[in-house]
N, C-alpha and C positions, 0 to 999 in steps of 0.2 A: 476372690475379688476384693474382699475387705483388706486382706493382707497386702495385695498389690497397691491399693490406695494408700495404705499406711507407708509403704516403702517409697512411693512417689512423694508423699508429704515430707518424709524425712530427708529425701534428696533435695527437695526445694528449700527446706529449712537450712540444711547444711550449705547450700549455695549462697543463700543470703548472709549466713554467718561469715563465710569466707570473703564475700564482697564487702561486708561491713569492716572487716579487718584489713581491707585493701590487698588481700591476697588474690590478685586478679588472675595470675597464672593458674593457681590451684582451682579457682572458680571456673576458669575456662575448661580445664581438664575434666572437672566434674560434669559440666554441661555437655561436653563432647561425648562423654561416656554414659550419660543419663539413660535410664531405662526407657526404651521406646522413643527416645529423643524428646522426652517431655520438657526439657529445658531449652531445646533448640527452637525458640520462638522469636517473633519480632520484639517481644518485651525484653528478652535477654539481650538482643542486639542493641536495643535502645538503652539498656542499662549500662552496657560497656561503652556505648557511644557518649553517654552523659558524663563520663569520668574525665576531669580536666587532664590534659596532656602535660606531663612534666618535661622540662627541657632536657634533651639528651637521652630520653627514655622512649622505648617503643610504646605507642599508644595502646591502651588496654584492648581497644576494639581490634586492632591488628593482631595482638596476642591471641585473642579469641579465635579469629578467623584462621590464623596460622596453626593453632591447635587442631581445629576442625579439619584443615587440609591434610595434616599428617595422618589423620585417621580415616580419610575417605573423601566422599563427594559432598559438596554443599547442596542444600536444598535450594529451591527457586528464590526464596526471599534472601537467603544468605548470599547466594551468587550475585544477585542484583546489587545488594548493598556493598559487597566487597568490590565489585566491578566499578561501582560509582566512585569509590575511593581511588581506585587505580586510574580511572579515566581522568579524574581531577588532578592527579599527580603526573599525568602524561606518561604513564608506564604501560603502554599498550602491549609491549612484549610479554609482560606477565600474563595478561589475558590470553594471548596466543598459546603460551605454555600450558596454562591450566586447561584450556579447551582441548589441546592436543592430548593431555593426560586424562581427559574426561573427569575433571575435578569440579566442573560447574554444571548446574542443571540449566539447560537452555530454555528460554521463554521468549515470548514476543516482546515483553518489556525489556529484557536484556538486549535483544536485538536492536530495539529502538535506541537504547543508551549507547551501544557500541557504534551504531550508524553515525553518530555525531563525530566519530574519529576515524572510522574505517568501514567503508561500504562493503568491501569484500568479506571481511570478518563478520559483519552483520548478516550478510546473506547466508553464510554457513550456519549461523545461529538460528536464523529463521527456518532454514531447511530442517535442522535438527529438532527444533521446537514444533515443527509441523504448523507453523504460522503461515498457512498457504497463501492467503491474500497478500501478505507482505512479500513472500517469495516471488509471486507473480509481478507485483509492483517493482520489485528490485530488478527482475529480468528486463522489464520495460525500460527502466531508467538506464540500464546498461546497453540498451538497443539489441538485446538478445531475444527478439520476439519469437524466433523459432523455438526457443527453449520453453516458452510459456505453454504452448500446446503439448509439448512432450512431457513436461513436468505435470501439467494438469491431468493428462491421461494416466500417468503413473500413479497418482494419488487419488484418482477418481473425483476430480474437482471441476466444477463448471465456473470459470471466472466471471466476476461481475465486470463485464467489459465497459459499462458506463463509468463505474468507479475507476477502472483502470485508465480510461481516457481522461477523466478529471485529474487523476494523479499525474499523468504525463503533462497536462497543461499547467498544473501547479508547479511542477518541478522543472519545467522547460519553458520559461518565459520568452525565450528567443525563438521558440517554435522550430527548433532544429530537428525535432523528432517527428514532426507532423507527417512528412512523406512516408517514413518507414512505418509509423503507427497506422496510417491510413491503409497502406498496402496490407498490413497484417489484419486489420479489422475488416477490410473488404473480403478477405479470404474467409474470415469467420462468418460474415454476413451472406455468403453465397447461397445458403439454403433459403434466404428471403423469408424468414419466419415472422409472423405478426408480432411476436413478443420482442423482436429487435427493431420495431418501427422507430421508437424514440432514439435509439442508438444510431440508426441509419441517418435520421434527420440531423443529429448532433454532428456526425462525421461530415455531412454535407455542409452544414453551417460553418464549421471550422475551416473547411477548405474554400468556401466562398470568400472568406476574408483573407486567407493566407495564400491559397493556390487555386484561383478561379478556374484554370484550365482542368485541374483535377476534378473540380465539382462538375464541370461540363461533362467530363467523361463518365462520372458516376451516374448522372441522369441519362446520358446517352445509352448506357449499358442496362438501364432499367432496374437498377438495384433498389432505388427508393420506391416504396409502394403506397405509403400513406399519403393520399392526395391532400388532405387538409394541411398536413405538415409541409408538403412541398409548396403549396400556395403561400403559406406563412413565410417560408424561407425565401422564396423568389421575390415576394413583395418587399422584403427588407434588404434587398441588395440590387445594385445596378451592375454588378460585376459579371453576371451570368450571360452567356451568349443566347441569342434568340432560339438557336437550334435546341437548347436544353429544354425550353418550354415544350417544343414539339416532340421531345423524347418521351413525353408521358404517353402511356398506353391508351388513355382515353382522350381522344382529340377534343371533345367538349371541355374536358378539364384543362387542356392546354390553352384553349381560347379563354376560358374563365380566368386562368392564371394571368394572362395578359390584361384582361379587364381589371382585375384587382390592382395590378400595378398602375394602370392608367388612371384609376380613381385617385390614387395617392400622388401620382405624378402627371397631372392633366396636361402640362405644358411640355412634356418630354417628347420631342419629335421622333426620337429613335424608337420609343415604345409604340407610338402610333404606326410607324413604318413596319415594325415587327408584327403588329396586330394584323395589318393588311396582308403581310406575307403569310401569316398563319391561316387567314381566311382562304387565301388562294390555295394553300396546301390542303385545306379541307375539301375544296372542290375537286382536287385531284383524287383524294381518297374516295369521294362519292361518285366519281365518273366511271 
């Protein structure tokens, strides 16, 4: 153990000597071949990065990465830093080649970086890095909702559907994905589990604003189960059809929902009319 430490110390000293002598190529080769990769650290990258670039010469940092690539695969940090350089220089083709040759270690951070220039390539990186939430979000952005369940089942993952919905809303300000996302989420919500109550309500809220007819259908099919949430949603919209109130399984809750709206909108003749209709419907149920 002591001998190993001494060898590592000598390698580090030699590296600093070469660097001080501006022998960057030799220093890069030494770092690339260092025992157990002891010199392949963020500090070494920063050291090469700090060297001023001479006109007409290859930057020392690129010399370093080039040397590493000839000897094998970069680690996660090296892969990210080299890719940052390549992205800034708009040389995406280099990334594609290195990934095809398995020269880069994929990570979520690398996927995030590459996503700024190529969504398809970023998805490949996320999949390889097993950055599962990002893979699911990427499928959603691509409208490939069917692949979400297939992929999740393959990797044994339960998506955070609320986060997924928020991601869709953030990346789709024009709401072009709402119909497809709703259809997908309603399929997920079929078991009608209590843990999905908030997600159910969120789906309803979004559709009340964007596609009221879809919200009507959601209520009519009895998908929403949390009555307090239903009341809150209904009170905050005038887009919903009166039949949606009556779609609640509990007829008293339906009447209560109308009353809640009436308190906030006492002069709304339409609400009063709907309340009367609801009371008539109650008499039918009780007869």
